[in-house]
N, C-alpha and C positions, 0 to 999 in steps of 0.2 A: 472674787468668789464670795465675798461676805453678802455682795449684792444679790446672788443667784441663790445661798441661801436663805436670803430673809425673803425671796419673791416664792421661794418655792412653800416657805412655812405656812405664807399667803394664801397661795394657791390651795394648800394640806387643811387649813383654818377656815377657807370658803367653801371645801367640798365637804369637811364635817357639818360645817351649818345646813349646808343643803340637804344634807344625808338625814339630820335630825328632823328638820322640815317638812322632808317627803314620809320619814317614820310615823310623823305627825299625823300626815294627811292618809297615809295607808291605814293607821289606826282607826281611824274615825271612818273611813269608808266599810273597812273588813269587818269592823263590829256593829255599826250602826244599820249597813247596806241591808244584811240578813234581816234584822230587827222590822224594818221599817216595809221592804218586802212581804216579808209574812204578817205586818198587819194589815195589809192591802188586801189578802187573799183572806186573814180571817174574819174580815167586817165587812164580807161580799163582794171583793173583788174578784173577776174569775177569768181576766184575759191575760193568757200566759205570753202572748206578742206583745201586747201592750207593755207586761211588766217588763220582759226583755228589752223592750225598746227603751226604756226610763233608764237601764244604767249605762247608757251611753248618750242618751238623747239632751242631756246637757251640754255636749259639745261648746257651741258658741260661749260659753262663760269663759273658757281656754282663751278666747279671742280678746278678754279684758288685759289679761298680764301679757299676751302677746305685744297689743298696743302702746301698752306702758312701756315695754323694753325697746320697741321701735322709736317710741318718743324720746328717750333718753338719750338713744345712742344719735337721734338726730342732732338734739341739744347737745351732746359733748362734741359731736365731730365739728358743728357750727361754729363751737367755743374756741375749738383749735384751730380750724380753718380760715381765712378771711374770705375764700371764693366758695361760692355754693357748690357741694356734693348731693350726688343722687345717693339716699341711704335705704337699703331695700328693705320692705316690711317682712320679707319672707327669706330665710337663708336656704331653705330645702332645695337640694337639685333633684332631678326627674328620676335618679335611681332609687334614691330614699323615699321618695315620695310613692311611687310604686310598690316598694317592699312594705312602705308604711300602709299601704291600702289594702295589699293582699292580706295583711297580718290582721286588719280591720276587719275583713267579709270573714274570718277564721274567729274572731270574736265575737263578732254577732250569731253565729251558730251558736260558740260558746255559750251566750248571755241567754240562749233561749234553752238550753241544757238546764242550765240552773236554774232559770225562773221556773220552770217544770217542776225540777224536783223539789223546791220550795213551796210552792203551790200543794204538796204532798205529803212534805216531810217537816218536821218539829222543827224549829231552826238552831236545837240543841244538836237533831242529828246531821242534817245537813251540813253543818258549818265540821263536824266530827270527819265525815266524808268527804268533806272538801280538802283535808288536812293533807288528805294522800297524795294530794298533788305535789309535795315536794319530793316523793320518791320517782316520780315521772319527770319532773324540772332535772332532779339531779340527772336521770338516763340520757335525757334531751341533751342538757347542759355538757354533758360527756360527750355526745355523741358530735353535736352542732359548734361548741365553743371550746372544746377540749378543757373542759372544768376540771380543776387537778383537785384529789380528795386526800383529806388526812385520814385518821383512822377517827377521828374526833367528831368528823364531818360525816363520813361513814356511819359511825355509831347513832350519830343524831338522826340520819336518813331513816334508818333500819327503825329506830326507836317510835317516831313520828307515824312512820308507815304501818307499822304494826298497832302502835294505838287508834289509828282509824279504822283499821283491818279488826281489831276486837268487836265492833260495833255489828261487823254480819252475824256475828252468834245468836243474836236475837234481835231481828230487825222486826217482829212483830210486836213487840213487847209497848212500844211506845206509839202503836199506829192510831191515827185519830178515829173517834168513833164512825163518823160519816165517810169512811172513806174501804174499799174494798182490799181487800188483799192481791190484788191484780195492780190496783191503782198505786198501793205503796210500793211494789216491786218496782214497778215503772220508774215512780219518782226517785228509787232506790238507785236502779240501772243508768237515769238520765242523769244523776248528780254525780257518779261516780265518771260517767262520759265528760261530763262538765269539768272534771278533775284531771282526767286525762290530757282533755285538749288545753286547758290554760295552762298545765303543763309543760305543752309543748310551745304557747304564746310567748312565753319570759323568754327562754332561751333564741326565740327569733327574736324578739327585740334586741337583744345584746348582742347577736351576731349582725343586725341591721347597724347597730353602732361600731362593730369591728372593720366590716366591709364597706361604711361610706368612703367613701374618697373626697372625704371632708371634714373639717374639724368637727366635733361634736360638743356643740354648748349646750348650756341649760334652755337655750333659748330655742335653739333646734330639737331641744327634749319637747319642749311645749308644743312646736308645729309637729312633731311624730305624732304626738298624742289627741291632737285636732283631726289630723289624716284619718288616724286608727279610728277615732272614735265617729268619725263623720260615717264611714265606711260600713262600719258596723251598726249605726243607725239605719243608712239605706238600706241594708239587708233586712234589716226589722221592720220596715216600712212597708216592702214587700209582704212581708207576713202578715203585718195587719191588715193590708189591703187585702190581700187573700181569704183572710180571716175576718173581713166584714168591721175589726176592731175598730176605726173611726167613728162609725155610725152609732156604736155601742157604748161609747165614753158618757156620753150626757145624760143617758138611760141608767147606766149603770151608778153616776152619781148621783142620781136622785134618790137610788134606792139602798145607797151604801149604809151601813148603820150607824156610824159615828158622823152622819151627816153629810149633806152636798159642800158646803165651805170647806170641813175637814177632807174631804175627800180629795180637792184638789190641794189642800196643803201637803197631804201624804204624796202627790204624784210629784208636785215640784220639790219636797223635801228627799227623794228618792233620786230624783236626777239629779240633783247638788249632790248628795252624799253619796253617789256612784262615782261621779265625776272624782271625788276626792283619793277615792280606791286605785279608782287607776292612774293619775296622776302621780299616786304615791308610788304603786308597784313601777313604773317605768323612769319614775326619779332615784330609787333604789337601785335601779339597774345600772343608771348613769353613774353613780356615786361607788356604788359595789360591784352586785353582779345578781343575776338573773336567780341564780342559788340562795343567795342571801336576801332575795325579795320572796323567794317562796317560804325560807326559812320563819321570816320577821310573820308571813300571813298565818305557818303554822303556830307561831308561838302566840298568838294573838287568839287562839283557841280559847284557853280559859274564862277572858273577858266576855267573849260572845255568849259561852255556853252559861256563864252567873248571869247576862242580863236575861238570856232567856227565861232561866228557871225564873229569875227575881219578876219580870213584865207579863211572861204568857203563863205563869205559874206550869211550866212544861216538868214532866217526870224527871228524876236524874237517878237513874238503875245503876245497879253495881257494874256492869260493862263500862257505863261512861265514867265512873268513878275511875277504873282501869286504865279506860282509853285517856283520861286528861291526866294523871298521874304520868303515865308513859311519853304524854306528851312534853310535861315539865321536864323530866328526864332528858327528854332529846334536846330541848333547848339550853338546858345548861351543862349540856354535853359541846354544843355548837360552841356556845360563846366562850366556855373555858378553851376548848382548843384555840379558836381566835385569839384570844389573850397571850396565850404560848407562842403562837406563831409571830405574833406583833412583838414579844420579848426579842424572840430570835431575830426579825429583822433588825430591831434596834442594835443589837449585839455585833450583828455583822457589818452594819454600818460605822458601828464604834471601831472594828478593827481594821476597816480600810481604812480609816481617817487617820491613824496611828502611823503608818510608813509614810503617808504623804505629807505629814508634819516633820517628819525626820528627815523626808527628803529635803523640803525647803529649808530644815536648819541647816544640813550639811552644803546646802548651795550659797547661804549666806556668808563670805569672806571674813575674816578675822579681822579686826583693827590693828 
């Protein structure tokens, strides 16, 4: 009994550590990703398909932790057994592979929609629109994984969605001078589309975890990330070939406002930062839920807003202030509800342990 409780506590502590790690990765990707993508477009970058390709093009980086995990498993098994054993490099079974590949193709299309929006809209505006994905994630999570909703979660989803919707009241107020109303409106619509689609992707990942007929470990989560990003990159590669983006990269680098070297620095950093985002997002789903992942993405909005105003001197109109306040309120509501729910669980657990203790006491014979 004591050993089981110790093991359970160790597993809980490990999962919390993984959750913190993935929240950090998600924070880096969610805040820095839009900024570096916008930097590319502000200083002469014009290739939307190439920009969307960069969102998942850094997938080979995931092979590093997968290889380290494999070597650790091989060494530990070798120490425990005197006979040589075959250690698998990949755990993934075909059903999970095909599910991850399908989600990856959807992610590739979502990458294009998002990149198109960032090319046309200020970072502060596109980030606020993306925050509306929380409502779509909540809806799809309810339909696909039977997500349970408390009053606090409903309140948070409502506030964060309304906060993003406030932006639609004055969509032209922060339109860049070199863009037409049509381009700006199309960018707005594309970003909303990206929000809806990624709202579907997160619950689909959670559904894959639940329906997989194998144990879901963090090593398998890394493999799912690898397959998703690979197929998303393949999708965007086709778009680049059709649009002749590969031939244009060299020319674009030579006329980049910040210089050719910095062009490639921006490209490489963009690929790495977006890997942090995707790995953090599916890692949070593994440790929590798709809704929690969407909540964190929405909560990080104020940081992205502030950085966009500081680095790109973007305007911060009244509607953005209202949207920001509503988003923070929604964030507070969600986590207050989670704290109350955690206290209830601990109380129920304590109440269950009392009868068990009484039964064990009754079973002990008197001397």
